[in-house]
C-alpha positions as CSV (number, residue, x, y, z in Angstrom):
1,M,34.8,111.0,128.2
2,I,35.7,110.6,131.8
3,T,35.5,106.5,131.2
4,F,38.7,107.2,129.0
5,L,40.5,109.4,132.0
6,Y,39.7,106.3,134.4
7,L,41.0,103.9,131.8
8,F,44.2,105.8,131.7
9,I,44.5,106.0,135.3
10,E,43.9,102.5,136.0
11,F,46.1,100.9,133.3
12,F,48.9,103.3,134.3
13,K,48.8,101.9,137.8
14,I,48.6,98.3,136.5
15,G,51.6,99.5,134.2
16,L,53.3,101.1,137.5
17,F,53.2,98.1,139.6
18,A,52.9,94.9,137.6
19,V,56.6,94.5,137.4
20,G,57.1,91.2,135.5
21,G,55.2,91.3,132.2
22,G,51.7,90.5,131.3
23,P,50.7,87.6,133.8
24,A,52.0,89.8,136.3
25,T,48.6,92.3,135.6
26,I,46.4,89.2,136.1
27,P,46.0,90.1,139.8
28,F,45.2,93.7,139.2
29,L,43.0,93.2,136.4
30,Q,41.0,90.6,139.2
31,D,40.7,93.7,141.4
32,L,39.4,95.6,138.3
33,A,37.3,93.2,137.5
34,R,35.6,93.4,141.3
35,S,35.6,97.2,141.0
36,D,32.6,99.5,140.3
37,Y,33.5,100.3,136.8
38,G,32.1,97.7,135.4
39,W,34.2,97.4,132.4
40,F,34.4,93.7,132.9
41,N,33.5,91.3,135.2
42,P,35.5,88.0,136.9
43,E,33.8,85.5,134.5
44,E,34.9,87.9,131.5
45,L,38.6,87.8,133.0
46,G,38.8,84.4,131.8
47,V,37.8,85.0,128.5
48,M,40.1,88.2,128.3
49,I,43.0,85.9,129.5
50,A,42.1,83.1,126.8
51,V,41.9,85.7,124.2
52,A,45.1,87.6,125.1
53,E,47.0,84.3,125.4
54,S,45.9,83.3,122.0
55,T,46.6,86.3,119.6
56,P,50.0,87.5,119.0
57,G,51.6,90.0,121.1
58,P,52.1,90.7,124.6
59,I,49.5,89.5,126.9
60,G,49.5,92.6,129.0
61,I,48.8,94.8,126.0
62,N,46.4,92.2,124.5
63,M,44.2,92.5,128.0
64,A,44.6,96.2,127.8
65,T,43.3,96.3,124.7
66,Y,40.1,94.0,125.3
67,A,39.4,95.8,128.6
68,G,39.6,99.2,127.1
69,Y,37.6,98.2,124.0
70,N,34.7,96.7,126.4
71,A,34.8,99.8,128.7
72,G,31.6,101.1,129.5
73,L,29.7,97.9,127.7
74,T,26.3,98.3,127.5
75,E,23.3,97.3,125.6
76,F,23.4,100.0,123.0
77,G,27.4,99.0,122.7
78,A,30.7,99.7,124.4
79,I,31.4,103.3,125.4
80,G,35.2,102.7,124.9
81,G,35.5,101.3,121.6
82,I,38.8,101.2,119.5
83,L,39.8,104.6,121.3
84,G,39.0,103.1,124.8
85,G,41.3,100.0,123.6
86,I,44.2,102.7,122.8
87,I,43.7,104.8,125.8
88,A,44.0,101.4,127.9
89,V,47.4,100.2,126.0
90,L,48.9,103.8,126.4
91,G,48.2,103.7,130.2
92,L,49.8,100.4,130.6
93,I,53.2,101.3,128.6
94,T,53.4,104.9,129.8
95,P,55.1,103.9,133.1
96,S,57.6,101.5,131.3
97,I,58.6,104.1,129.1
98,I,59.3,106.6,131.7
99,V,61.5,104.2,133.7
100,I,63.2,103.2,130.5
101,V,64.0,106.7,129.8
102,I,65.2,107.5,133.1
103,I,67.5,104.3,133.2
104,A,68.6,104.7,130.0
105,G,70.3,108.2,131.4
106,F,71.7,106.4,134.1
107,L,73.0,103.5,132.3
108,K,74.5,105.7,129.8
109,A,76.6,107.5,132.4
110,F,77.6,104.0,133.9
111,K,78.3,101.9,131.1
112,E,82.0,102.0,131.7
113,N,81.6,101.6,135.5
114,Q,83.2,98.0,136.2
115,Y,80.5,97.1,138.9
116,V,77.8,97.8,136.7
117,K,79.3,95.7,134.0
118,G,80.2,93.2,136.5
119,A,76.1,93.5,137.6
120,F,75.4,92.5,133.8
121,S,78.2,89.9,133.3
122,G,76.2,88.3,136.0
123,I,72.7,88.8,135.0
124,R,73.3,87.2,131.9
125,P,73.6,83.7,133.5
126,V,70.9,84.0,135.7
127,V,68.6,85.4,132.9
128,T,69.7,82.2,130.7
129,A,68.9,79.8,133.5
130,L,65.3,81.4,134.1
131,V,64.8,81.0,130.4
132,L,65.8,77.5,130.5
133,F,63.5,76.7,133.6
134,A,60.5,78.1,131.9
135,V,61.2,76.1,128.6
136,F,61.6,73.0,130.9
137,G,58.1,73.8,132.7
138,I,56.6,74.2,129.1
139,I,58.1,70.9,127.3
140,K,58.0,68.7,130.7
141,P,54.1,67.6,130.2
142,I,54.6,67.2,126.5
143,F,57.7,64.6,127.2
144,Y,56.3,62.9,130.4
145,T,52.6,62.1,130.1
146,N,50.7,59.6,132.2
147,G,53.6,58.8,134.4
148,A,56.0,57.6,131.4
149,F,58.5,59.0,128.5
150,A,56.5,60.0,125.6
151,I,59.5,58.1,123.0
152,P,58.3,59.3,120.0
153,V,57.8,62.8,121.2
154,I,61.2,62.6,122.4
155,I,62.6,61.0,118.9
156,I,60.8,63.2,117.2
157,S,61.8,66.4,118.6
158,V,65.4,65.5,118.9
159,V,65.1,64.9,114.9
160,L,63.6,68.3,114.3
161,F,66.2,69.9,116.5
162,A,69.3,68.3,114.7
163,L,67.7,69.2,111.3
164,M,67.6,72.7,112.2
165,F,71.5,72.8,112.2
166,I,72.3,71.0,109.2
167,K,73.8,73.7,106.7
168,K,71.9,73.6,103.9
169,L,68.6,73.2,105.9
170,K,69.5,75.7,108.0
171,K,69.0,78.2,105.1
172,L,65.2,77.5,104.9
173,H,62.7,80.3,105.8
174,P,61.5,80.3,108.8
175,A,57.8,79.6,107.9
176,F,59.0,76.3,106.7
177,W,60.2,75.2,110.2
178,L,56.5,76.7,111.6
179,L,55.1,74.2,109.2
180,V,57.1,71.3,110.1
181,G,56.4,71.9,113.8
182,A,52.8,72.5,113.3
183,L,52.7,69.2,111.2
184,A,54.3,67.3,113.8
185,G,52.2,68.7,116.4
186,I,49.4,67.2,114.3
187,I,50.8,64.0,113.8
188,L,51.5,63.6,117.7
189,K,48.7,64.9,118.6
190,L,50.2,68.0,120.9
């Protein structure tokens, strides 16, 4: 039972201070891997990251679930189990819920304030630039490999992007586009 309390407290601290999403939890998890709890070791952290990245959902939540499930792992099995995974996730998300409730109360009172409106107007282009910067960082190695542009990859990507805006094709189910993207990735060996 004490393991569950420690799980909640440790992941509450991670959720409170890991501002920036799932990847921001990794340094905290590295410290936790070196702790005396024995929930996971630094070598297992790499496995946790790989599993969390390859499964659907936010990386921080996936890593908390994995760590909580394996908490107190012994030769007889995990003490944490499913309940441990749930408690670790609750610990991770509780600070965010508290902060959101507090901020929502303040924003409701100030939503018509011209300074708040101006701040949000300024934030939108910055967020757009950050997202575009992240996208560029992801696609750059695909389009530019071994010191040269991968012309076939660029051409196919542009064609697929253009096809998405053709009126008749635009009505196709998103699963179709996922399949087309997967096939293009297989053909281009991405």
